[in-house]
N, C-alpha and C positions, 0 to 999 in steps of 0.2 A: 672593742675599743674604737674611739673616733680618731680621725686623722689628727686632730689637735692633741689628743692624749699621746698618740704615737710620737709626734714631734716633740712634745714636752719631755717625755721620758727619754727619748733619744738624746736631746740636748742635755738633760740632767746627767746622764752617764758620760757624755762627751766632756762636760765641764768638770765633773768631780773625779773621774777615773784618770788621773794624770799619769799613773804608771802605764797606761795603755797608749799614751800619746805617741811614743816612738813608733809603735805598730800602726797607729792611726795615720801618722805622717806618711809612712810608706804606702799604705793603701790609698790615702787621699791624693798623693802625688800621682800614683798609678791611675787613679780614676780621673784625675784632671788632665792627664796627658793624652786623652783619646780623641781630641779634636782634630779637625782637618786643616788647621791654619798653616799657611805657607806651602801649599801644594803647587802653586804656580811657579813656572820657571825651574822646576825640579830637573828637567832634562839638561838645561844648560849648566845648572849647578853640579849635577852628577858628572857631566862631561869635564868640567873644570877640575872637580875634585879628583876624578880618575886620572886626568893628565898630571895634576900635581903629585898624586901618589906614585904614578909611574916614574916621574922625575926623581922623587925622593928614593924610590926603590933602587933606581940605577946608581944613585950616589951613596946611599946608606942602607943597604939591604938588611943588615942585621938589626939596625935600629927600627926600621919599618916593621920587620917581622915581630919584634918584641912588642911594639905598640899595638899591632893587630891582635896578638895573643892576649895582651892585657885587656883590650877592648872586648874580646870574646869572653874572657873570664868575668869581666865586670857585668856583661849582659846576662850571662848564665846566673851569676850570683844575685843580681837584681831580680831576675825571674823567680828564683827560689825564695828569696827574702820576701817578695811580695805575697806569696802564698803562705809562708810561715807566719807572716803578720796577720793574714786573714784568719788563720786558725787560732792564733793567740787572741785576737779580738773576740771571736765567738766564745771561747772559753772564759775570757776575762769578763765579759758582760754577764754570763751566767753566774760567775762567782760574785760579781757585784750585786746582782739581784738577790743572792742568798746572804748578803751582808758581809761578804769577805772581800779580800783584796789580792790581786795578782801582781807579783813583782815582775820586773823585766826578765829575770832569769827563768822564772816559772813560765812566763809567756813564751819565751824562746823554746823551752822544753815542750810545752803543749803544742806550739805551732809546728815544730819540727816533726812531731809524731803524726801530724795530719797533712802536711803540705803535699805529699804525693797523691793522696786521694782527691784533694782539692784541685790539683793540676789535671788529673784525669777527668774529673767532672767538667772543668772548664774547657778542656779540649773536646770532649764529647758534645758539649753545648755549642762550641764554635763550629764543629763539624756539621752538626744538625742545622745550624743557622745558615751556614754557607751553602749546604746542599739544597736547602729549601729555597733560598733566594736564587741560586743558580738555576734550579728547575723552573721556577716561575719566570725569571728573566729570559731563559732560553725559549720557553714556550711563547712568550710574548714577541720575541724577536722573529721566530719562525712564522707566527701568525701575521705579523706586520709585513714581512717580506712577501708572504703569499697572498694576503688579502688587502694589504694596504691599511689605510686608516680604519676601515671597518674591522679588520682583524685585530688591530691594536685596541680598539674600544671593546670588542667582544671578549678579549682575553684579559686586558689590563684592569678593567673595573671589577670583574669577579675575583681576579687574583688579589687585588688590593683588599677587597672585602674579606677574603679568606686569610691572607697573609698577616694582616695586622693582629687579629686575635691569636693566630698560631705563634707568631714571634713573641707576643706577650706571654703566652703560655709557656713557651720554651724558657723565657727569662725567669718566670716564677718557679718553674721546676728546678732550674739551676740554682737559684737562690735558696730554696728550701732544701734541696739535696745537699748543699754544702753544710747547712746546719745539722741535718740528720747524720751525715757522714762523721762530723766532728763529735757531736753530742752523744751519738749512739754507737760510735766506733764501727761504722758499716763501710763496706766496699762501695766503689763508685756506682756500679750498675744496680746494686741493692739499694743504695741511697736514692738513686734516681727513680727506681720503681716505687719506693715508699713515698717519695715526693709527689709522684703522679697520683697515688691514692689519696694522699693528704690533701691535695688540691681540689679533689672532687667536693663540690658544694662550698668551696671557700674561694672561688674566683673573685667575688666582691671584696673579700678580705685582702686578697693579693693586690687588687687594684688600689685599695686604700694604702697599702704599704708603698706601692710605687708612687702614689701621690704624695705621701708623707715624706719619702726620701727626696723627691724632686723639690717640693716646697722648701724643705729644710736646707737642701743644698743651694737652692736659689737664694735663700736668706743669707747663708754664709758667703755666697758670691757677692751679694750686694754689700754686706759688711766689709768684705775684703776691699772692694773698690772704695768704700767710704773711708776706710782706714789708710789705705796705701796711697790713694791719689793725692790728698792734701800733703802727705809726707813727701812724696816724690816732687811735687811742685815746689815745696819749701826748699828741698835740697837743691833743685835746679836753680832756684833764686839765689842760693848761697854761693854758686860757682864764681861770680865776679869778685866776691870778697875773699873766699877761702881757696880758690883755684880748684882744678879738677880732682887731683889726687886726694886731698883731704876730704872732699865731698864724697868721693867714692868710698873711702874708708868709713866715713860716718854713715853712708847709706847701707853698707854691709852690716855695720854694728847695730843699726836701728831696724832695718827691714828684714834681715835674716831671722831674728827671733820671732818677729811678728808673723812672717810667712810660715814659719815652722808651726806656731801655735794654731793658726787658722787651718793649715792643711791637716794637722793632727786632729783638730776638732771635727773637720769634715769627714775624715776616715772613720773615727770612732762613732760619729753620729750615724753614718750610713749603715755601718755594720750593726749598730745597736738596734736600729729600727727593724731590721729584718730578723734579728735574733729575738727581740721582744715579740714581734709579730708571730713568730713560730711558737715560742714558748707559751704565750697566752692561749693559743688554740689547743696546745697539747695538755695544758694544765686545767682547761675548762671542762 
């Protein structure tokens, strides 16, 4: 398959499989929240928040404890739902390719059956990535402190040459292992082992999938800006006539459904590309 064919099929499923939009929305929001925006001044913000929380705790300890407990429950629930949704999308795309349709209830059932193995694969991938980066960074730091600029160049350039392909390989193994675990009902280490074997001779195919996912996601991002920016500007222009509160209500009524659809399409598209990419190789 060409990159264009992957993108076309991915958008086809994202557009037509509306029963998967809820799961796609969860995955799309999770994927879109990985940026590093707003890192500056986190120390002051954390200090202010800590001081405010301490004051609230002194005044209303039971209320603060309840809020913290609710926050923890919400984080855990969101973490689980994210992987339930990923499993549902994989199963849903397979069923769509076979001419079937998956309901939300069926998707929840399928996702719940596989969320645990998807979490274990994700944690193993994160651990391998962090260990690899930590080893390389540590080596470069030691070499720089010992030999100065020469040491940094001697270790940094080879490390970059080795690490980029290695990290890409880890990402591909994780993506394929997730599909193998769900579609073949395998355990995490077993799925990772088969994904490594599957990737042999298919590195170019994996790079095409990365490119297709990136280009399609970039297109959705451009579409999001093109849709939301004029709407936001129009709503801001209405403030002098309608005042702030009516404009806020109107903004929620207009923007919330639009953002839901765009995030859902993004999530379904990304998952579809990788599932299609795996299945086409298995079926060939």
